[in-house]
N, C-alpha and C positions, 0 to 999 in steps of 0.2 A: 745595474749593480744595488741593490737592497740599503741605499745607503742612510733610509730612516730604521735601521737598526743600527748603523756607525752611528750616527750623529743625533739626529732628534728624539729617539724613544728608546736609547740606552740604559738613561739616568731612572725613569720611572719602571721600565722592567726589572731593574736587575733590583731596585728597591721591590718591587713584589715579590721577586724570587727569592728574599730574602726574609721577607715577614712572612712569609707561609712555606707550609713543609710541601704540598701536596697541589699544586696548580696547573690544571690542564691549559697551556698555552700552543702556541704555533712553533714549532722547532727549528721552522726557518728565517724567525724574525726577533728572538731571544731566547732566553737563557733556555734551555729543555729539559725540563721537567720530568723523569720519565717515570712509568705510571706503576714498575714494578718497586724501585729506590725510595728512599727515604731520607729523610735529612735528618740527621743525628736521632738515627736508626738505633743506634746500639744504646745512648742514653733513654731513650721511649718507650724500646723492645726490648732489653735484654737484660739480664742480669750485671752486663758488663758495661755500669752504666758509662765509666771513666775512661774508656777504650780510646779516642781521640784525643784523651789528655797523657794518653801515656805515650801516645804516636808522637805527639808532638816534643814532648820533653825529648825522648832517643833521637830526633831531630836534630832539636838544640843543641842537643851534647855533643853529636854527629858533627853538626855543622864549624863548630869552634874551632875543631880539629883540623877538619876538611872541606873548604869551602866549594872543592870541585863537585861536593853531591849531590847538587841542586841540577847542573844540567844532566850528572849521571843519572840521576834518576827521572828526568824528563825523559830523555832517550828510553830509559826502560820501559815507562809507561807506554811511550809512544810506540816502542816493538813490540810492547805487549796488546793495545788495544786495537791495531791495525792489520794483526794476525789473527785472525778467527774471536774477535772482540777481548774484551776485557773482562779475562777470566786467569790471570796469573799464569797463563800457561807456561811464559820465559823464563817465571822463574826455577822450574822444572829441569833435574841434574838428566842426562841419557845421552849415548853416543850419537841419539841423533836428534835429537832436542833441540826446540827451534834458538835457543843461545849459542847450538853449532855455526846455524848458517853463517855464509860468509857474509852477509849482509848486518847483522851483529858482532860483527870482528869488534874487540874495544870496550862490550857493555859493563857496565861497573854498576855498584849500588847494590848488592846483593848481601855484601859482611852486613848494612844496615838493617834492610829488609827480615834476615837471619836474628840479628840482635832484638828487634820490636816484640817481632813472630814470640820469640824465647821470652820476653817478658810478657807478653800476653799470656802465653801459656798460663806461666807461671800462678798469672792472679784472677784470669777465668778461662781456663781450660776449654777447646772447641767452641769459641763463640768467635772471633774475629777471621773474618777471610783473609788469605795472604792479597788476593785482590783488593781488598777494600785499603789493605794495608799500606798495598802501592800507591792507591791513587790518593789517600791521605798523607802519608810522607813525600810525595811528590808536592801537591798542594804545601805543607809548611816548608819544604825546603827551595822552593821557588820564590815561597813568600820572604824568607828570610836575605833572599837576594835582592828583592827590590820587586818583584811581580805582589799580583793583588793576593790577598787568602779570600780565594773565592769558596762557595759553596760547595762540598761535595757529599752529594747522596751514596746512600751506602744501602748496604743489603746485597752485596755480593755474593757469588758462591765462586769455588775454587774448578777448573776443569781438572779435568784426569790424566789428559793425554797432552804431548806438546810432540811437534813434528817437524824437522827442518825443512823437510820439503814444501810445507805450505807457507814458509815465509818469501813475500811478495813485495817485499820494500821496496822501493826503487830508489835506484841510483842517484848520487850528485849529480849527473848530465842527463837525467830526465829532460823531455821537453815539456816546458810549460802547457801545452795543451794537455799532454798524456800525466802531467801531475794533475791538473784540476780534476779529470775522467779519474783519475786513482781514487783520490778524494771524496769526491762525489757516491763513488761504489762502497764508500765503509760507512752506511746509513745517511744520513741528513745533515752531514759535513757541506757547507758551499765553499765560492771564492774569497768570502773574506777571511774565515775560519781557516782557508789554507794559507793565506799571506799572513793573517796575522798567528798561528804556530810554526811556519816557517821562518818568517822574520824574529818572530820572540822568540822561539825556542833556539835559533842562531846566535841569539844575542850574547850567548856566553856556550863556554865547551871547547874542546879543540876537536881535529879531525887528522886522520892518517896523513899524509901529503901524497900517500899512494891514490886517495880520493879525487886529487885535483890534477892529480900529474899529467894528465892529458889538455887540461887547461895553460898548462905552463909550459907543454912543448909539442905538443902531437892535438891538436881540436880536431878531432872530425876527420882524423886520419890524414892531415894535411901537413904534416911534419911543421907546423907552426904552431903559436899559442893563438886564445883567443882572442879575437880582435877587439872584443866589447872591453879588455880588459885594459885600464888605465898604464901606459908603461912603466911609468914610477912603479908602480906597484906591484906589476907582472916580474920589474928586475928584485924589488925588496921578495917578494915570495920565493923568486928563484935559488936566492942565499938560503932561506928558509927550509928550502925542499930540492935540492941538488937532482938532476936526471939521473934515475936507478940506470944503470945501462950491464950490471951483471947481477947474478943471481946471491942472494943473500945479503945483497947491501941494504941497509937501515934504512928505515920508512918513519920518517920523524915526526911528529907531533906536532901540528900547526893551531895557534888560536881560531877559531871562527869569526872572533871580531876585534881583531888586533887592536890595542890599545894600551897607555899606560897602565891601566886598572885592569886589564884582563889578567891576569891570576889572581883576582879577588873572585871574576866568574859574576861582576852582578849583572841584571836584569836592567836593560837599556833600550832606547828606540835606537843608537847609535848603528847598530848594523843595518838600518832603512836609509839612512844617509851616506851608508858606506854602498848601499846600491846603485843611490842617484849621483854619486860622484864614480861609479864606474871600478869599484873596489871592492865589492865582494869577491869573499875569498871562493864562497860556492857557484859551479855555474848554475842550479838549478836557483840561488838569489836571485843572480846577475839577471836571470831568464822574465824577473816581476817587473821590468821595465818593458817588455815585450808587446804588453798588452796595454790598450788603453787604461781598463779596469783596475788590474792590476797595479798599474803604476801610480794609478789616482791613491789610492789604498795606502803605496808606499809612503808618496808624500805628504799623506796628511799625518800614517804616525809617526815619518821624520819632522811632522814639523811639531805633534801634540804627543808627550811621553802620555798624561792621561788619557788619550783618547785609545794606546795601544792597552794601557791594564786595564782600562776596562772591558775591551773588547777580547783580552787574553782571558779574563773571568769566564765572558761566554764561552770561548771556544774550546776552555780547558774544560767546563764541566760538559760541554756535548760529545765534546772527545771520549770523556771518563764512561759515557753510557751507552759505547757503542758493544752491540748482541753480548750485555750481562747473562749472566746465570743466577738466576731466582730460585726462589720457592724450595723445591725438593731435586732442582736440576743442580750436576755438580757435588762438592763436599765441602766441609770447612777443613782443609790441611792442617796435619798435627806440627809439621814441617813442612814449608814451604818449597821444600826442593823433589821433595818428594809424595805422589799419593798415597793418599791413606791405607789402602790394598796394597 
């Protein structure tokens, strides 16, 4: 594990990234500064100087009415960046678009992105991409929920296609080894990024009971629950998620990080404490104890909220740089739901 990134050099590297717009640094040990994107791109390079201010204002207005927008946008950004790159293809409508894939069931946040795009098109048409809007809005929403306000490099352009068959997002029951391989296949993300984004992202939000039903009733087709679950927590989750025995039975939602404040969707490190107590809702989270490296990271994040916040800032920036379109590639959509042609 690259502990120097996590403990020793995270402060100076973050300060360096914040003080310079374009710095060539090692992506595996610091804030990934992309060559083709720029910090404050719209303010310094376009006539839409206040683009980020417009985005932030709309997010703040929406957040006051619906705090679930933070986990919704976080999941939306993940679903976009991990399938073909951060090109806003997840926002495109269509019978076979990415948003129709089974893994993307329950995605939200589209209405807010539409509203932000509408505002920006009124003030400076044809300049701000949907891909940048999604990245900026997610940063601002999770910051309101308690996460750090990390730098978002901008200048992305939008993809023109979206295909459900290309969606390869892993299931909540994927093995730890397979999940790490999946993260590493998405550019330069590493084990620290995986644990940070997994536990940080799952500190808020909800999931359908169908995604954890196997853990509760038929783990690995044994007809028994997941043995890693604490007995009292298993009983609690079974009450929230009754076994579905007939077609058409309801599929309730359960909080990913149950707590008295869960309905406010705060960004916290308590999800890591749940893992250590064998009370993780998702099996993929509980598996963080199955490796010495991921267990150690989990322990450190459970003990230090600020450590999590700093690592989250780095990992979110790195995720937002996956396979971006810039220059003459892609387009700047007028409507985030449809390509321009």
